[in-house]
Backbone as a ProteinNet text record, in pm:
[ID]
protein_1_A
[PRIMARY]
XXXXXXXXXXXXXXXXXXXXXXXXXXXXXXXXXXXXXXXXXXXXXXXXXXXXXXXXXXXXXXXXXXXXXXXXXXXXXXXXXXXXXXXXXXXXXXXXXXXXXXXXXXXXXXXXXXXXXXXXXXXXXXXXXXXXXXXXXXXXXXXXXXXXXXXXXXXXXXXXXXXXXXXXXXXXXXXXXXXXXXXXXXXXXXXXXXXXXXXXXXXXXXXXXXXXXXXXXXXXXXXXXXXXXXXXXXXXXXXXXXXXXXXXXXXXXXXXXXXXXXXXXXXXXXXX
[TERTIARY]
1396.9	1494.8	1491	1603.3	1608	1566.8	1510.7	1473.9	1598.9	1603.2	1696.2	1649.3	1712.8	1674.3	1781.8	1736.7	1822.5	1779.6	1851.4	1806.5	1806.1	1703.9	1682.1	1749.8	1776.2	1855.8	1917.1	1984	2064.1	1969.8	1842.2	1756.6	1654.2	1584.7	1465.6	1438.6	1360.4	1308.1	1399.2	1328.3	1408.2	1317.5	1384.9	1320.3	1346.5	1251.8	1257.3	1242.3	1334.7	1312.2	1307.3	1246.6	1233.7	1104.6	1007.7	877.1	769.8	687.3	568.7	449.2	388.4	284.2	175.3	156.8	43.7	77.8	195.4	251.2	343.7	300	392.3	371.1	480.3	469.7	497.1	487.5	502.3	638.6	749.7	889.9	902.7	851.8	859	782.1	658.6	579.9	664.9	724.6	797	919.4	984.1	1102.1	1054.8	943.2	886	846.3	790.8	746.4	868.6	980.6	1096.6	1151.2	1154.7	1204	1116.4	988.9	900	923.7	947.8	986	1119.7	1216.4	1353.5	1357.3	1283.7	1292.4	1179	1077	946.7	873.2	937.3	872.5	940.3	858.4	900.1	834.8	929.3	886.3	900	791.3	794.6	739.3	823.4	798.8	738.4	670.5	621.6	539.9	438	354.6	226	211.9	98.4	-12.9	-77.8	-171.6	-319.4	-407	-551.1	-591.5	-705.9	-759.9	-776.1	-826.1	-834.2	-690.9	-593	-453.5	-395	-436.4	-393.3	-454.4	-581.9	-642.1	-580.1	-559.1	-502	-373.8	-289.4	-155.5	-162.8	-252.4	-268.9	-312.7	-393.7	-441	-321.3	-215	-103.8	-42.2	-81.3	-15.1	-127.6	-245	-350	-492.5	-582.3	-715.5	-712.5	-800.5	-805.5	-931.2	-902.6	-1009.6	-1091.6	-1215	-1301.8	-1309.9	-1269.4	-1278.4	-1411.1	-1470.8	-1616.5	-1634.3	-1523.4	-1546.1	-1493.3	-1413.9	-1342.8	-1410.8	-1379.9	-1432	-1367	-1443.5	-1401.2	-1430.3	-1427.8	-1461.7	-1579.5	-1680.9	-1790.6	-1752.9	-1797.5	-1766.9	-1638.3	-1561.3	-1427.8	-1418	-1482.2	-1493	-1360	-1266.3	-1132.6	-1042.9	-1080.9	-1002.5	-1041.9	-951.9	-971.2	-917.7	-994	-952.2	-923.6	-812.8	-769.9	-745.3	-833.9	-834.1	-841	-770.8	-767.5	-724.4	-746.8	-699.1	-771.4	-717.2	-781.8	-918.5	-1022.1	-1156	-1244.8	-1177.3	-1264.4	-1306.1	-1231.9	-1254	-1211.6	-1152.7	-1100.9	-971.7	-950.9	-813.8	-766.4	-831.3	-796.9	-711.5	-593.1	-499.5	-472.9	-445.8	-426.5	-443.6	-434.1	-442.9	-310	-215.8	-79.8	-17.4	87.8	156.2	74.8	69.4	-20.2	13	-38.4	-42.3	-181.9	-220.5	-356.5	-446.8	-561.4	-679.6	-636.3	-571.8	-534	-655.4	-772.3	-896.8	-969.5	-926.3	-977.4	-917.5	-985.2	-939.9	-817.9	-817.1	-702.6	-661.2	-578.6	-535.2	-466.5	-437.8	-383	-235.3	-214.6	-67.2	7.9	-49.3	34.6	-65.6	-19	-90.5	-13.2	-90.3	-28.4	-100.7	-23.6	-76.2	-26	-111.8	-70.3	-97.7	-0.8	-25.1	-97.3	-219	-283.2	-270.1	-302.7	-268.1	-185.8	-64	22.2	69.5	85.7	131.1	271.5	303.8	437.9	542	488.9	578.6	487	545.3	460	394.2	325.3	242	312.8	440.3	515	460.3	491.9	447.2	577.3	576.3	688.5	658.1	765.2	753.1	859.1	819	913.5	920.6	1032.5	1068.3	1025.4	913.5	861.9	964.2	1041.3	1139.9	1256.3	1312.2	1412.2	1374.3	1254.9	1187.5	1190.3	1145.6	1126	1269	1368.6	1493.1	1572.6	1535.6	1605	1539.9	1427.5	1376.7	1464.1	1462	1543.7	1489.7	1568.2	1530.2	1407.7	1413.4	1304.7	1174.7	1170.5	1045.5	999.1	1097.8	1066.6	1007.3	1067.7	1006.3	857.5	828.9	687.5	595.6	637.2	547.9	552.4	658	685.1	574.7	509.3	396.7	265.2	243.2	119.9	35.5	-97.3	-185.5	-253	-284.4	-367.8	-490.8	-587.4	-721.3	-722.4	-770.5	-785	-932.4	-972.9	-1107.9	-1129	-1207.4	-1230.9	-1299.8	-1373.7	-1447.1	-1361.5	-1233.1	-1153.6	-1122.4	-1122.6	-1092.1	-1213	-1307.5	-1420.5	-1560.1	-1565	-1681.7	-1780	-1722.4	-1804.4	-1870.5	-1827.4	-1889.9	-2008.8	-2033.8	-2140.7	-2271.8	-2382.9	-2498.4	-2538.5	-2589.9	-2616.8	-2705.2	-2800.7	-2883.6	-2808.7	-2696.7	-2623.3	-2506.7	-2479.4	-2378.7	-2363	-2471.8	-2471.1	-2442.4	-2509	-2492.2	-2343.6	-2282.5	-2138.8	-2043.6	-2082.3	-1991.7	-1999.7	-2110.2	-2121.4	-2036.9	-2034.5	-1959.3	-1806.2	-1780.3	-1633.5	-1616.7	-1599.8	-1582.5	-1446.5	-1427	-1288.7	-1199.6	-1071.8	-977.2	-864.5	-811.9	-691.3	-583.5	-470.2	-350.9	-228.2	-129.2	-4.1	52.8	105	172.6	289.9	360.7	493.2	455.3	439.3	396.2	515	495.9	592.2	563.6	644.6	618.6	609.7	489.9	475.6	566.5	632.9	729.4	874	916.2	1049.1	1078.4	982.3	999.8	1043.7	1065.7	1112.6	1006	1027.6	936.9	936.8	812.4	805.4	683.5	691.9	578.2	450.9	345.7	210.5	98.8	132.2	34.8	38.6	-77.3	-84.5	-185.4	-178.7	-262.8	-396.7	-401.5	-532	-625.4	-574.6	-663.4	-654	-544.2	-523.9	-588.6	-676.7	-750.1	-658.5	-613.7	-528.3	-458.5	-371.7	-292	-359.1	-382.6	-448.5	-350.2	-413	-331.8	-251.4	-255.9	-189.1	-280.7	-239.9	-326.2	-351.9	-447.2	-469.5	-355.9	-301.3	-184.3	-59.3	-43.3	79.5	47.1	-79.2	-124.8	-93.4	-131.1	-105	45.7	124.8	261.1	332.9	288.5	354.7	319.4	200.9	159	233.1	238.9	330	471.2	526.3	666.9	684.7	589.4	599	580.7	490.7	470	599.9	656.8	775.9	891.6	897	994.3	978.2	853.7	820.7	866	859.4	888.4	1026.3	1123.6	1267.1	1297.9	1350.6	1379.7	1493	1572.5	1680.5	1636.4	1524.4	1461.1	1349.4	1345.3	1247.7	1292.1	1207.7	1237.9	1117.6	1136	1041.7	1025.4	908.1	882.3	823.2	887.9	835.7	759.6	630	547.2	564.6	557.7	536.6	415.7	344.3	229.4	270	186	197.8	317	356.7	443.9	358.2	398.8	327.3	422.8	375.8	453.9	370.2	440.5	388	455.8	377	460.3	392.9	480.2	442.6	386.5	245.5	188.4	224	292.3	341.9	470.1	532.6	677.4	702.8	617.7	637.9	495.4	523.6	409.1	428.8	328.7	337.7	253.1	288	209.8	227.8	126.9	132.1	165.2	258.3	279.2	161.7	123.8	-4.3	55.9	150.8	209.3	190.6	84.9	67.5	-52.8	-136.6	-247.6	-208.9	-288	-415.7	-406.9	-292.7	-277	-363.3	-385.7	-479	-392.2	-442.2	-363.6	-471.4	-457.9	-550.2	-458	-487.7	-417.2	-519.5	-479.1	-568.4	-490.5	-558.4	-494.8	-574.6	-500.7	-562	-480.6	-545.8	-493.2	-517.7	-398.8	-397.6	-434.8	-528.7	-577.2	-467.2	-447.9	-347.1	-409.1	-337	-380	-374.4	-422.5	-424.8	-287.2	-256.1	-112.3	-84.8	34.9	77.7	203.6
-2008.4	-2000.5	-1864.6	-1806.4	-1670.5	-1666.7	-1570.2	-1557.7	-1529.2	-1578.2	-1548.8	-1427.6	-1319	-1196.6	-1150.9	-1145.4	-1098.2	-969.7	-864.1	-733.3	-733.8	-654.5	-641.1	-525.7	-420.7	-310.2	-228.8	-123.6	-42.6	40.4	52.6	140.9	52.6	-39	-104	-230.4	-310.6	-430.1	-549.2	-665.7	-776	-913.2	-1012.8	-1148.7	-1223.6	-1281	-1345	-1497.9	-1570.5	-1724	-1769.6	-1893.8	-1955.1	-1919.9	-1876.3	-1849.4	-1937.8	-1993.7	-2067.8	-1978.8	-1911.1	-1817.6	-1891.5	-2018.4	-2089.8	-2124.5	-2104.7	-2148	-2046.1	-1936.9	-1830.4	-1811.2	-1831.8	-1809.1	-1663.3	-1625.1	-1500.4	-1425.3	-1521.4	-1468.3	-1438.2	-1532.9	-1509.7	-1389.9	-1370.5	-1247.4	-1123.5	-1116.8	-1006.8	-981.8	-1087.7	-1067.6	-1025.2	-1078.9	-1024.3	-870.7	-847.3	-699.7	-604.3	-645.7	-571	-560.6	-672.1	-667.1	-586.5	-585.8	-510.3	-356.6	-323.2	-174.6	-145.1	-231.7	-206.1	-198.4	-294.4	-300.9	-253	-229	-163.8	-261.7	-341.1	-437.6	-575.4	-673.9	-808	-904.9	-984.5	-1090.3	-1224.6	-1308.6	-1438.6	-1532.8	-1625.4	-1716.8	-1853.1	-1920.8	-2054.7	-2069.5	-1984.1	-1978.6	-2051.1	-2176.9	-2254.2	-2252	-2144	-2114.6	-2106.2	-2132	-2116.2	-1962.1	-1939.2	-1802	-1762.6	-1864.6	-1846.9	-1823.8	-1891.4	-1866.9	-1737.2	-1688.4	-1548.5	-1446.5	-1466.1	-1370.6	-1379.9	-1495.5	-1512.9	-1446.9	-1462	-1404.9	-1252.4	-1199.3	-1054.8	-996.8	-1074.8	-1032	-1038.9	-1106	-1095.6	-961.6	-876.6	-742.7	-629.2	-667.4	-571.9	-609.7	-525.9	-539.5	-522.9	-593.7	-595.6	-507.9	-434.9	-349.1	-429.4	-383.4	-428.7	-312.5	-347.3	-242.3	-222.8	-106	-90.4	-91.6	-72.8	-57.4	-159.6	-249.8	-352.6	-497.5	-580.5	-704.8	-794.6	-874.9	-951.3	-1097.4	-1189.1	-1324.1	-1353.1	-1416.7	-1455.5	-1524.3	-1461.3	-1524	-1482.4	-1402.6	-1346.5	-1201.9	-1118.3	-967.5	-909	-964.4	-900.9	-909.7	-1005.6	-1021.7	-934.5	-866.6	-789.4	-876.7	-901.5	-980.9	-887.3	-904.9	-812.2	-911.5	-893.4	-988.2	-915.8	-948.1	-884.9	-977.7	-950.3	-1031.7	-1167.1	-1259.8	-1382.4	-1362.5	-1436.3	-1427.2	-1321.7	-1245.4	-1166.6	-1043.1	-986.9	-863.5	-743	-754.8	-662.9	-612.5	-484.8	-434.4	-330.8	-309.9	-206.9	-296.7	-236.5	-315.2	-232.4	-110.6	-25.1	122.9	209.6	346.4	424.1	355.6	421.5	409.6	499	506.9	554.8	478.3	524.2	442.5	492.5	417.9	389.3	262.7	226.5	305	322.3	381.9	511	599.3	728	814.9	777	844.1	817	724.4	684.6	790.7	811.5	891.1	826.8	698.5	623.7	519.8	561	475.6	352.7	252.3	138.6	140	66.6	48.1	-36.1	-150.9	-234.8	-323.8	-364.6	-454.5	-587.9	-708.2	-830.3	-896.4	-896.8	-941.9	-1077.7	-1165.8	-1299.6	-1323.6	-1378.9	-1406.8	-1548.4	-1544.8	-1676.3	-1729.6	-1652.1	-1682.6	-1574.8	-1601.6	-1501.4	-1538.4	-1440.5	-1450.8	-1509.1	-1583	-1628.2	-1515.6	-1406.6	-1287.4	-1163.8	-1063	-936.7	-938.8	-830.7	-818.4	-798.8	-748.3	-734.1	-610.8	-604.8	-498.2	-413.4	-290.7	-202.5	-117.5	-100.7	-27.3	87.7	206.1	311.1	369.5	401.9	446.2	592.2	611.4	746.2	838	785.9	862.3	912.7	811.8	842.6	950.3	936.1	1032.9	1172	1181.4	1315	1366.3	1285.3	1339.1	1387.2	1342.5	1382.5	1513.7	1561.6	1680.3	1800.9	1895.7	2016.3	2089.6	2165.8	2237.2	2336.4	2395.5	2493.4	2421.7	2298.5	2228	2168.2	2120	2080.7	2194.4	2314.9	2432.4	2465.7	2429.8	2453.6	2343.9	2224.7	2121.8	2066.1	2115.8	2046.9	2062.3	2182.1	2199.9	2203.3	2155.5	2152.8	2034	2049.2	1927.4	1918.6	1796.2	1766.6	1699.5	1711	1658.7	1521.5	1414.9	1290.6	1249.6	1197.9	1185	1042.7	953.4	817.7	830.3	936	940.7	949.5	1001.4	1019.7	869.6	759.4	632.9	545.2	572	472.5	536.1	676.8	735.2	677.2	626.6	569.2	445.3	380.6	258.5	285.5	403.4	439.6	491	429.3	471	618.1	693.7	834.3	856	769.5	784.4	749.7	688.7	655.2	752	847.1	939.1	1009.6	1063.5	1146.3	1057.2	940.5	846.6	800.4	772.3	726	837.5	958.4	1074.2	1096.9	1080.3	1101.5	999.3	882.5	768.7	790.6	836.5	857.9	993.4	1095.8	1236	1253.3	1382.2	1416.4	1417.1	1364.5	1357.6	1449.8	1507	1600.6	1537.9	1506.3	1443.2	1526.1	1518.1	1590.3	1545	1653.9	1608.1	1525.2	1553.6	1483	1417.7	1283.1	1212.9	1169.5	1176.1	1125.6	984.7	888.1	750.7	743.2	684	693.3	601	512	418.7	449.7	493.8	522.9	667.1	752.5	898.7	937.1	857.1	889.4	978.8	1065.9	1152.1	1102.5	1102.9	1061.8	1122.5	1116.7	1170.2	1092.3	1168.6	1098.9	1144.9	1187	1217.5	1122.1	1116.6	1032.9	1077.7	1043.1	1092.3	1028.6	894.7	825.5	880.3	931.8	963.5	1107.9	1179.5	1311	1408.8	1500.8	1594.5	1722.2	1783.1	1910.1	1933.2	2020.4	2067.1	2199.8	2196.3	2325.5	2433.3	2567.2	2674.9	2730.4	2671.1	2730	2732	2805.8	2812	2684.4	2673.2	2549	2512.7	2616.2	2591.6	2540.4	2595.8	2549.8	2418.1	2387.8	2252.5	2147.2	2175.4	2084.1	2067.3	2172.3	2165.9	2080.5	2096.6	2035.4	1885.2	1864.2	1717.1	1646.3	1697.8	1635.1	1618.4	1727.4	1708	1595.2	1580.4	1481.6	1339.5	1328.6	1205.4	1171.7	1269.7	1239.4	1190.8	1247.8	1197	1052.8	1007.8	863.7	768.1	827.2	754.4	731.1	784.1	762.4	618.7	548.1	410.9	378.4	470.4	430	410.1	452	432.1	331	241.4	146.7	7.7	-90.2	-227.1	-289.2	-404.2	-460.9	-602.5	-647.1	-783	-867.9	-965.1	-1062.1	-1175.5	-1191.1	-1287.3	-1430.6	-1521.2	-1660.9	-1698.7	-1812.5	-1850.9	-1877.8	-1824.5	-1834.4	-1751	-1655.2	-1551.2	-1458.1	-1411.4	-1310.8	-1188.2	-1074.2	-951.1	-868.3	-825	-740.6	-603.3	-495.8	-372.9	-265.6	-163.2	-62	57.3	74.3	180.2	323.9	323.1	453.8	492.9	398.2	419.2	407.1	336.1	319.2	341.7	357.9	358.4	242.5	207.1	92	110.8	36.4	31.3	-97.9	-151.3	-273.9	-249.5	-330.3	-327.4	-368.6	-308.4	-348.4	-410	-493	-546.5	-702.2	-759.4	-898.4	-942.4	-851.1	-881.6	-949.9	-1057.3	-1106.9	-1214.8	-1232.4	-1342.7	-1295.3	-1399.7	-1390.7	-1369.1	-1270.5	-1241.7	-1233	-1301.9	-1301.2	-1281.2	-1180.9	-1142.3	-1140.5	-1170.6	-1159.9	-1084.6	-981.6	-893.8	-878.1	-877.9	-829.2	-703.6	-614.8	-487.7	-453.1	-417.4	-391	-243.5	-222.9	-85.2	-1.3	117.7	203	312.1	428.6	540.4	673.6	776.7	907.3	951.8	988.3	1035.3	1173.9	1193	1331.4	1367
1626.6	1525.8	1464.2	1440.7	1381.2	1238.2	1190.2	1046.2	968.2	829.8	750.1	663	669.7	603.7	504.6	366.4	264.3	213.5	223.7	189.8	25.3	-19.6	-164.9	-233.8	-162.8	-220.7	-112.4	-148.8	-57.8	34.5	4.7	78.4	172.6	106.1	184.7	117.3	176.8	121.5	159.6	188.7	221.4	198.3	149.3	142.9	269	328	455.7	440.3	487.8	479.6	626.3	631	760.6	837.1	763	819.9	762.6	832	800.3	850.1	761.2	797.8	877.9	856.1	924.5	1055.5	1105.2	1228.2	1281.6	1337	1376.7	1541	1611.7	1751.6	1783.8	1913.4	1954	1919.3	1951	1915.7	1763.9	1680.1	1533	1494.4	1555.4	1524.1	1553.3	1668.9	1707.1	1624.7	1575.1	1482.8	1352.3	1308.1	1180.4	1190.9	1299.9	1310.6	1308.8	1378.5	1373	1231.4	1164	1023	940.5	964.1	872.7	898.5	1022.5	1047.4	989.2	999.1	945	798.9	734	582.7	504.3	566.1	504.8	415.1	339.5	258.7	274.1	301.7	328.2	226.3	168.3	71.1	131.8	139.6	183	82.5	41.6	-66.9	-20.8	-110.6	-85.9	50.9	50.9	168.3	127	140.9	102	218.2	228	334.5	282.6	376.9	340.3	364.1	318.2	342.8	494.5	570.1	706.2	772.3	725.1	771.8	735.1	619.4	572.5	670.1	699.3	786.5	932.1	980.3	1110.2	1115.7	1018.7	1014.9	1028.1	936.4	944.8	1086	1143.5	1282.9	1386.2	1355.1	1444.8	1467.4	1372.7	1370.1	1398.8	1418.5	1445.4	1388.9	1409.2	1369.1	1212	1133.7	997.5	950	847.2	791.8	685.7	663.4	557.7	460.1	335.8	235	170.1	171.6	130.1	-18.6	-99.7	-241.7	-331.4	-282.2	-371.8	-345.3	-450	-453.4	-341.5	-274.4	-172.6	-197.7	-91.8	-105	-10.2	-57.6	30	163.8	272.9	403.4	464.4	380.7	435.8	406.7	489.1	454.8	459.8	540	551.5	420.5	338.4	213.8	100.8	40.3	-77.3	-196	-283.6	-409.5	-530.1	-574.7	-687.2	-805.6	-905.2	-1023.9	-1147.7	-1249.3	-1372.9	-1480.6	-1610.6	-1714.1	-1728.1	-1807.6	-1831.4	-1895.3	-1856.8	-1909.4	-1837.6	-1751.1	-1658.3	-1729.1	-1826.9	-1899	-1814.7	-1698.9	-1621.4	-1662	-1670.2	-1704.5	-1609.8	-1497.3	-1397.1	-1285	-1267.7	-1174.1	-1047.8	-1057.4	-930.1	-970.8	-862.2	-875.5	-895	-969.8	-984.7	-841.2	-835.4	-718	-590.8	-495.6	-378.6	-248.8	-138.9	-11.5	11.4	59.1	68.3	146.2	104.4	174.4	246.2	185.4	255	264.1	200.1	220	344.8	429.6	558.1	665.6	769.5	883.4	942.5	957.1	1000.2	895.9	799.1	690.1	752	653	694.6	740.7	834.4	878.6	786.7	752.6	652.1	573	461.3	377	351.2	336.9	324.3	208.5	96.1	-33	-70.2	-107.6	-159.3	-301.4	-373.9	-511.7	-527.3	-581.2	-598.4	-740.6	-842.5	-976.9	-1031	-1074.2	-1128.3	-1267.6	-1354	-1487.3	-1495.4	-1604.6	-1613.5	-1630.6	-1699.1	-1708.1	-1681.9	-1628.2	-1598.6	-1472.6	-1446.1	-1323.9	-1194.5	-1208.4	-1082.5	-1005.2	-875.9	-793.2	-756.2	-779.6	-750.3	-616.1	-551.2	-425.7	-422.9	-366.9	-364.2	-216.5	-168.2	-44.7	-24.4	55.7	63.6	138	235.8	304.1	217.6	133.6	53.1	-56.8	-96.3	-195.5	-136.4	-20.8	45.7	79.6	116.6	156.6	26.9	-94.7	-213.5	-278.5	-215.7	-268.1	-240.4	-322.7	-308.8	-187.6	-125.3	-5.6	-24.1	-149.5	-161.1	-175.3	-228.6	-243.9	-100.3	-27.4	116.5	195.6	178.3	254.8	209.4	85.7	42.8	100.6	121.8	161.8	307.5	380.7	511.6	606.6	609.4	717.1	646.3	532.4	450.4	483.8	459.1	468.1	338.3	314.1	174.6	202.9	112.6	124.2	47.1	103.2	43.5	23	-82.7	-114.1	-175.5	-117.8	-169.7	-309.2	-333.4	-466.4	-582.3	-577.2	-682.8	-750.6	-661.7	-721	-727.4	-631.2	-617.4	-624.8	-658.4	-666.6	-772.1	-877.3	-987.9	-947	-835.6	-790.8	-702.3	-663.2	-575.3	-652.5	-638.1	-708	-665.2	-763.6	-734.8	-617.3	-586	-467.4	-343.5	-345.8	-230.5	-202.9	-287.5	-282.9	-151.1	-100.7	24	132.9	142.3	254.9	266.2	148.8	155.5	188.7	141.7	174.7	321.2	383.3	530.1	603	544.7	610.2	584	474.6	435	385.5	483.7	445.5	396.8	341.1	303.2	418.2	397.8	507.5	489.3	588.8	590.4	658.5	576.7	621.5	585.2	670.2	628.5	498.3	418.9	296.8	317.8	420.6	465.5	599.2	599.9	721.5	797.9	927.6	1036.9	1069.5	1053.4	1089.7	1231	1294.1	1442.8	1517.9	1454.7	1528.5	1499.3	1385.6	1348.7	1350.6	1346.4	1333.9	1203.4	1102.7	969.2	903.8	813.9	747.1	601.7	534	401.9	334	199.7	114.1	133.8	151.7	183.8	96.4	-25.8	-125	-237.4	-309.8	-427.2	-528.6	-651.7	-762	-737.6	-690.8	-688.8	-589.5	-468.9	-356.7	-330.7	-352.9	-300.6	-397.2	-338.3	-420.6	-435.9	-326.1	-343.4	-207.5	-212.1	-101.3	-50.1	73.4	131.3	141.1	137.3	166.2	58.8	-62.8	-187.9	-298.4	-398.1	-518.6	-582.6	-673.5	-738.2	-832.9	-900.4	-985.6	-896.4	-779.7	-698.4	-643.1	-603.5	-560.9	-657.2	-786.4	-888	-918.3	-919.3	-942.3	-823.6	-700.4	-595.8	-596.6	-622.4	-614.4	-734.4	-847.6	-951.5	-917.1	-846.6	-807.8	-702.5	-610.4	-516	-584.2	-680.3	-744.1	-836.4	-895.6	-964.7	-876.5	-753.3	-663.6	-622	-612.1	-581.3	-704.6	-820.8	-944.9	-980.1	-892.3	-911.1	-907.6	-1014.5	-999.5	-900.4	-861	-773.8	-630.9	-603.2	-461.6	-463.7	-564.9	-576.9	-578.4	-544.3	-564.3	-651.5	-715.4	-800.2	-760.5	-714.4	-676.7	-778.7	-817.2	-916.2	-842.5	-885.3	-815	-865.6	-758.4	-788.5	-709.5	-756.8	-686.5	-529.9	-443	-304.7	-243.4	-316.7	-268.6	-189.5	-74.8	13.8	22	3.4	31.4	129.3	233.3	340.9	340	326.9	323.8	421.9	468.4	564.5	486.9	485.5	413	469.4	577.6	636	589.9	514.1	477.8	328.8	262.7	115.2	42.6	-85.7	-183.4	-284.4	-361.5	-437.8	-564.4	-661.1	-796.5	-865	-926.4	-988.1	-1141.1	-1198.6	-1350.2	-1424.7	-1528.5	-1604.4	-1742.7	-1729.2	-1846.8	-1870.6	-1811.9	-1817.3	-1904.4	-1951.4	-2021.5	-2157.3	-2198.2	-2158.9	-2039.3	-1989.8	-1879.2	-1762.9	-1674.9	-1569.1	-1435.7	-1354.4	-1232.3	-1121.2	-1010.8	-897.5	-768.1	-697.9	-565.3	-462	-339.2	-211.4	-114.3	-50	48	170.9	289.3	411.8	455.1	521.1	540.7	697.6	759.6	908.9	924.2	1020.4	1042.5	1113.2	1067.8	1129.9	1220.1	1227.5	1304.3	1222.8	1282	1205.2	1188.7	1066.8	1029.7	1105.3	1129.6	1191.7	1126.5
[MASK]
++++++++++++++++++++++++++++++++++++++++++++++++++++++++++++++++++++++++++++++++++++++++++++++++++++++++++++++++++++++++++++++++++++++++++++++++++++++++++++++++++++++++++++++++++++++++++++++++++++++++++++++++++++++++++++++++++++++++++++++++++++++++++++++++++++++++++++++++

């Protein structure tokens, strides 16, 4: 049976109906993968799945990574648990606009996030089309960034979580990474902005002042509301996004309500 796909705006994003994530055959997986490439962000509602089924669904699209710095669930290393508000005392939600784990040599291909406990209001996740953001840049800015590379550093977001005596060991395991400022999608060929405030240290080959200026200009391009979608969560909503094509940010407007999300992340390849 073909999927029912409803586009969310004129650029990207779609809500998909007719999928049971606990029971996906090869034909449905292939149809989902095509829709994922076409629409960049897919929203699947009312997915009453177990943790094991969440992991199994992610593995339909590739190997899953284990995040070294975020909270997980005992016995399920592939799951990243994102919890804040309520009685937790936690107020950290996300690193602003970003693509996941760009500090890895081979950053993630895609992320699959499930809402477990969601606020009645607030706590939405916003997505921005990195290709549309790039295409709207003035020609002179494109000329400055087109062939540049930027350095990505895990420590900008997670360094405080590493004990001083472990800093050298962790740095050897996760060295600075050099990725193109404008990434080419390996499957669609589309080009999009691939820098972010959370993980990007600087742009190579320009002055510190120019690096700061350009990074801010690229971030501003991603923040254009006209190239964004905003996903409102319900319990057991699942959102899967292509980290090579979009950036995302969670709204921090739900406190003191409780919000619990669980994510699996599909390993990608080295950007070019």
